[in-house]
C-alpha positions in Angstrom: -15.1 9.4 -32.5 -11.4 8.7 -32.6 -10.0 5.4 -33.7 -9.2 3.2 -30.7 -8.1 -0.3 -29.6 -5.6 -0.5 -32.5 -4.0 -3.5 -30.8 -7.2 -5.5 -31.4 -6.4 -5.8 -35.1 -9.9 -4.6 -36.1 -8.4 -2.2 -38.7 -6.9 -5.3 -40.5 -10.3 -6.9 -41.1 -13.1 -6.4 -43.6 -16.7 -6.6 -42.8 -18.9 -8.9 -44.9 -22.3 -8.0 -46.1 -23.9 -9.9 -43.2 -21.9 -7.7 -40.7 -19.4 -10.3 -39.6 -15.7 -9.9 -39.7 -14.0 -12.0 -42.4 -10.7 -13.7 -41.5 -7.9 -12.5 -43.8 -4.1 -12.9 -44.2 -3.3 -9.5 -42.7 -5.1 -10.5 -39.5 -3.3 -13.9 -39.3 0.1 -12.2 -39.9 -0.4 -9.9 -36.9 -0.2 -13.0 -34.7 3.1 -13.9 -36.2 4.5 -10.5 -35.1 3.7 -11.2 -31.5 6.7 -11.7 -29.1 5.7 -15.4 -28.6 6.0 -16.1 -32.4 8.8 -13.8 -33.6 12.2 -15.4 -34.0 14.9 -14.2 -31.5 18.7 -14.2 -31.8 18.9 -17.8 -30.5 16.2 -19.2 -32.9 17.4 -22.1 -35.1 17.3 -22.1 -38.9 14.2 -24.3 -38.9 12.2 -21.9 -36.8 13.3 -18.9 -38.9 12.4 -20.6 -42.1 8.9 -21.6 -40.8 8.2 -18.1 -39.6 9.3 -16.6 -42.9 7.1 -19.0 -44.8 4.1 -18.3 -42.7 4.6 -14.5 -43.1 4.7 -15.0 -46.8 1.5 -17.1 -46.7 -0.1 -17.6 -43.3 -2.5 -20.2 -44.7 0.1 -22.8 -45.7 -0.2 -26.3 -44.2 2.5 -27.1 -41.7 3.4 -30.7 -41.0 4.2 -32.1 -37.5 7.7 -32.9 -38.8 8.4 -29.3 -39.7 7.5 -28.2 -36.1 9.5 -31.1 -34.6 12.5 -29.9 -36.5 12.7 -26.7 -34.4 15.2 -26.8 -31.6 13.4 -24.8 -28.9 10.6 -26.6 -27.1 8.7 -23.5 -26.2 8.7 -22.4 -29.9 7.4 -25.8 -30.9 4.5 -25.5 -28.4 3.7 -21.9 -29.4 3.5 -22.9 -33.1 1.3 -26.0 -32.4 -1.1 -23.9 -30.4 -1.2 -21.0 -32.9 -1.6 -23.3 -35.9 -4.5 -25.1 -34.2 -6.2 -21.7 -33.6 -5.4 -20.5 -37.1 -7.1 -23.6 -38.5 -10.1 -22.9 -36.4 -10.3 -19.3 -37.8 -9.9 -20.4 -41.4 -12.5 -23.2 -41.1 -15.0 -20.8 -39.5 -14.3 -18.0 -42.0 -15.3 -15.1 -39.7 -14.3 -14.0 -36.2 -17.8 -14.4 -34.9 -18.3 -17.9 -36.3 -15.0 -19.0 -34.8 -16.1 -17.6 -31.4 -19.4 -19.3 -31.5 -18.0 -22.7 -32.6 -15.5 -22.7 -29.7 -18.4 -22.9 -27.3 -20.8 -25.0 -29.4 -18.5 -27.9 -30.1 -16.8 -30.6 -28.0 -13.2 -29.8 -28.9 -11.0 -28.3 -26.3 -11.1 -24.5 -26.4 -8.0 -22.5 -27.4 -6.1 -20.7 -24.6 -7.9 -17.7 -23.0 -5.6 -15.3 -24.7 -7.1 -16.2 -28.1 -10.7 -16.3 -26.9 -10.3 -12.9 -25.2 -8.8 -11.5 -28.4 -11.8 -12.6 -30.4 -14.1 -10.8 -28.0 -11.9 -7.8 -28.1 -12.0 -7.5 -31.9 -15.7 -8.2 -32.2 -16.5 -5.6 -29.6 -14.3 -3.1 -31.5 -16.6 -3.5 -34.5 -19.8 -3.4 -32.4 -18.6 -0.1 -30.8 -18.4 2.0 -33.9 -20.2 5.1 -33.0 -20.4 4.3 -29.3 -19.2 6.6 -26.5 -16.2 6.3 -24.2 -18.2 4.9 -21.3 -19.4 2.0 -23.5 -15.9 1.4 -24.7 -14.5 1.2 -21.1 -17.5 -1.0 -20.0 -16.7 -3.3 -22.9 -13.3 -4.1 -21.4 -15.1 -6.1 -18.7 -16.0 -8.7 -21.4 -12.3 -9.5 -22.2 -10.2 -8.2 -19.3 -10.3 -9.2 -15.7 -11.2 -6.4 -13.3 -10.3 -5.7 -9.6 -13.3 -4.3 -7.7 -13.2 -1.9 -4.8 -16.2 -0.9 -2.7 -15.9 2.7 -1.4 -18.6 4.6 0.3 -21.2 2.4 -1.3 -19.7 2.9 -4.8 -18.6 -0.1 -6.9 -15.4 0.7 -8.7 -13.8 -1.6 -11.3 -10.2 -1.2 -12.3 -8.2 -3.3 -14.7 -6.7 -6.2 -12.7 -3.5 -6.4 -14.7 -2.9 -2.7 -14.2 -3.6 -2.9 -10.4 -1.3 -5.9 -10.2 1.5 -4.1 -12.0 1.2 -1.2 -9.6 1.4 -3.7 -6.7 4.9 -4.8 -7.7 8.2 -3.1 -7.0 8.2 -2.2 -10.7 5.0 -0.2 -10.2 4.4 2.0 -7.2 5.9 -0.2 -4.5 4.1 -0.1 -1.2 1.4 2.2 -2.5 0.7 -0.2 -5.3 0.5 -3.2 -2.9 -2.1 -1.2 -0.9 -4.4 -0.8 -3.9 -4.3 -4.5 -4.5 -6.0 -5.1 -1.2 -9.7 -4.9 -0.9 -11.2 -1.6 0.1 -8.2 0.7 -0.8 -9.4 3.8 -2.6 -8.5 3.5 -6.3 -7.8 7.3 -6.6 -4.8 6.8 -4.3 -2.8 5.6 -7.3 -4.3 8.1 -9.7 -6.5 5.8 -11.6 -9.2 8.2 -13.0 -12.8 7.3 -12.3 -14.8 7.9 -15.4 -18.1 9.7 -15.3 -20.2 11.4 -18.0 -18.2 14.7 -17.5 -14.7 13.2 -17.7 -15.4 10.2 -20.0 -13.8 11.7 -23.1 -10.5 11.3 -21.3 -10.7 7.6 -22.2 -9.8 8.4 -25.8 -6.1 8.5 -26.2 -5.5 6.2 -23.2 -7.8 3.4 -24.4 -4.9 0.8 -24.4 -3.3 1.9 -21.1 -6.2 0.3 -19.1 -5.7 2.9 -16.4 -9.3 4.2 -15.9 -11.9 3.1 -13.4 -15.5 2.4 -14.2 -18.2 3.1 -11.6 -20.7 0.2 -11.7 -22.9 1.5 -8.9 -26.6 1.0 -9.4 -28.2 4.0 -11.0 -25.0 5.5 -12.4 -23.8 5.9 -16.0 -21.1 3.2 -16.0 -23.6 0.4 -15.2 -26.0 1.7 -17.8 -23.1 1.7 -20.4 -22.5 -2.0 -19.6 -26.1 -2.7 -20.2 -25.9 -1.1 -23.6 -22.8 -3.1 -24.5 -24.5 -6.4 -23.5 -27.6 -5.5 -25.6 -25.3 -4.9 -28.6 -23.4 -8.1 -28.0 -26.6 -10.2 -28.0 -28.0 -8.4 -31.1 -24.8 -8.8 -33.1 -24.6 -12.5 -32.6 -28.3 -13.5 -32.5 -30.1 -10.7 -34.3 -32.4 -10.5 -31.3 -33.2 -7.0 -29.9 -33.1 -7.1 -26.1 -33.5 -4.5 -23.4 -31.3 -4.9 -20.3 -31.8 -2.8 -17.2 -30.3 -3.1 -13.7 -32.7 -4.1 -10.9 -32.3 -3.9 -7.2 -33.9 -7.2 -6.4 -35.7 -10.1 -8.1 -39.3 -10.2 -7.0 -40.9 -12.6 -9.5 -43.2 -15.5 -8.5 -42.9 -16.8 -12.1 -39.1 -16.7 -12.4 -38.4 -19.0 -15.3 -34.9 -18.3 -16.6 -31.6 -16.7 -15.5 -28.0 -16.3 -16.8 -25.0 -15.6 -14.7 -22.5 -13.2 -16.4 -19.6 -15.0 -14.5 -19.0 -18.2 -12.7 -19.8 -16.9 -9.3 -23.0 -15.3 -10.4 -24.2 -18.4 -12.2 -23.8 -20.5 -9.0 -25.6 -17.8 -6.9 -28.5 -17.5 -9.3 -28.9 -21.3 -9.4 -29.0 -21.4 -5.6 -31.4 -18.4 -5.3 -33.7 -20.1 -7.9 -33.7 -23.4 -6.0 -34.3 -21.7 -2.6 -30.9 -22.5 -1.1 -30.0 -20.3 1.9 -27.2 -17.8 1.0 -24.8 -16.6 3.6 -24.2 -12.9 4.1 -20.6 -12.8 2.8 -21.6 -14.3 -0.5 -24.5 -12.0 -1.0 -22.2 -9.0 -0.3 -20.2 -10.0 -3.4 -23.2 -9.6 -5.7 -22.4 -6.5 -7.7 -25.6 -6.2 -9.8 -28.8 -7.8 -10.9 -30.3 -7.2 -14.4 -33.6 -7.8 -16.1 -33.4 -8.8 -19.8 -36.5 -8.6 -22.0 -36.8 -9.6 -25.7 -38.4 -7.1 -28.0 -39.8 -10.0 -30.0 -40.8 -12.8 -27.6 -41.3 -15.2 -30.5 -37.5 -15.6 -30.6 -37.6 -17.3 -27.2 -38.3 -20.9 -26.3 -42.1 -21.5 -25.9 -41.9 -22.1 -22.1 -40.1 -18.7 -21.6 -42.0 -16.4 -24.0 -43.0 -13.1 -22.5 -41.0 -13.7 -19.3 -37.9 -11.7 -18.3 -34.5 -13.3 -18.1 -32.6 -12.4 -15.0 -28.8 -11.7 -15.1 -26.3 -11.2 -12.3 -22.7 -10.1 -11.9 -20.6 -11.1 -8.9 -17.0 -10.6 -7.7 -14.9 -13.4 -6.3 -13.8 -13.5 -2.7 -10.5 -11.7 -3.7 -12.5 -8.9 -5.4 -11.9 -10.1 -8.9 -14.4 -9.9 -11.7 -14.2 -11.8 -15.0 -17.3 -11.8 -17.2 -18.0 -14.7 -19.5 -19.8 -13.0 -22.5 -20.3 -16.4 -24.1 -23.0 -17.1 -21.4 -25.3 -14.6 -23.1 -25.0 -16.6 -26.3 -25.0 -20.1 -25.0 -27.5 -19.8 -22.2 -30.2 -17.4 -23.4 -33.5 -19.2 -24.0 -33.4 -18.7 -27.7 -35.8 -20.8 -29.9 -32.9 -21.2 -32.4 -29.2 -21.4 -31.5 -27.2 -18.2 -31.8 
């Protein structure tokens, strides 16, 4: 399997004996090389000095006065936000612990850019030895998708790529067409991956220009299930089996988890017997059944019962999964 997702920074990290990724100086320095943090020609002496000091030692304490001394307001804001995130990482010690603590505490979360990056790098470690379909399916956990329904097939393309193609800097009118619901994704030459063509993902893994078929019974949806299983196992140690299901027919339905905001609300309404209108049901992309290999890891009232999951697109055909839901909302006897 080739190396991939170099931009995640996974290659900068070391894995501890317990399997978690330890935060180190090389990983912290990579943030300082981002365009938001690098000094530019107009940067003042105070900004340049702080950047150089942090590159030399990314763990140094930085006083509010040192940030206030910088002339550019955007630079001051960027440093405040990054230093707060850096301190979270250092306090947690590992990427995984930092991610869990973001959703377990009462403090305001860092910007989505940072949260998605944590998911990105954790998944890169989880995916060692996985196939290209699993790698592409993993992108759903940290990159927003644009969904097209074509001839009954559910096709997910990277939303940022689609939006880029929809501008004059992309493919002009043709790009704008693909941004509308129902336009065939092949019309802008975004390749739909299948088991026969999936190896084409390697080498273009950071171009985000491939399409995943999430149709029930097809390999793309199965790959997503395997990724979700690995995600739960990595954080909780619980072995689970996740399979797509066409419907929920369960008189003893006791627990459910939405994989996104829309799906959470829909499952709550279905569970409570609220009537669902047709338009909303049509946005439901998939239902899943999750079962624990060891039911003793579940809360007593749920042991031996399946957990139902759902995935749903927004009215504008967007899809943004919230992988933290599988850690925060599973009926585990002990917290993840």
